[in-house]
C-alpha positions in Angstrom: 32.8 126.6 -8.8 29.3 125.1 -8.9 31.0 122.0 -10.9 33.9 121.5 -8.6 31.3 121.2 -5.5 29.7 118.7 -7.1 33.0 116.9 -8.0 33.6 117.3 -4.5 30.5 116.0 -3.3 30.5 113.4 -5.5 34.1 112.1 -4.5 33.2 112.4 -1.0 30.0 110.3 -1.5 32.1 107.5 -3.5 34.2 107.5 -0.4 31.7 106.9 2.2 30.1 104.1 0.4 33.6 102.1 0.0 33.4 102.8 3.6 30.1 101.5 4.3 30.9 98.5 1.8 34.2 97.6 4.2 32.4 97.9 7.7 28.9 95.7 6.6 29.8 92.1 6.8 28.7 90.5 3.6 28.3 87.5 4.4 25.0 87.2 6.2 24.9 83.9 6.6 26.9 83.3 9.6 24.6 80.6 11.8 23.3 80.5 15.0 26.7 80.1 17.1 25.4 81.2 20.5 22.1 78.8 20.0 24.3 75.6 19.6 26.9 76.4 22.7 23.7 77.4 24.7 22.4 73.1 23.7 25.7 71.4 24.3 26.0 73.5 27.8 22.5 72.2 28.3 22.8 69.1 27.5 26.3 68.6 29.8 24.4 70.2 32.5 21.3 67.5 32.2 24.0 64.3 31.9 25.7 65.6 35.3 22.1 66.1 37.2 21.5 63.1 36.1 24.5 61.6 36.8 25.0 62.6 40.5 20.8 61.8 41.3 21.3 58.6 39.7 24.5 57.5 40.6 23.9 54.2 42.5 20.9 53.0 40.0 23.1 53.6 36.9 26.1 51.7 38.4 23.9 48.9 39.6 22.3 48.3 36.1 25.4 48.7 34.0 27.1 46.2 36.5 24.4 43.9 36.0 24.4 44.2 32.4 28.0 43.4 32.2 27.5 40.4 34.6 24.4 39.0 32.0 26.4 39.4 29.3 29.7 38.2 30.2 31.2 34.4 29.7 30.9 32.3 32.6 33.5 29.4 32.9 
């Protein structure tokens, strides 16, 4: 009786270990996706904010740069 109980307990522990290994991800090197998403969103926000604030100045700088390199006939 004791041997069958031990055999049952041993099989039970083996099943629990197998289930635990299935639930725990084996690849712990998953990267930092939320950090990169935050960097991308903040960069887009900064570009948008700068564009809204300095739209006229940036447009005039761009126009002057194009006119200075264009060929005049």
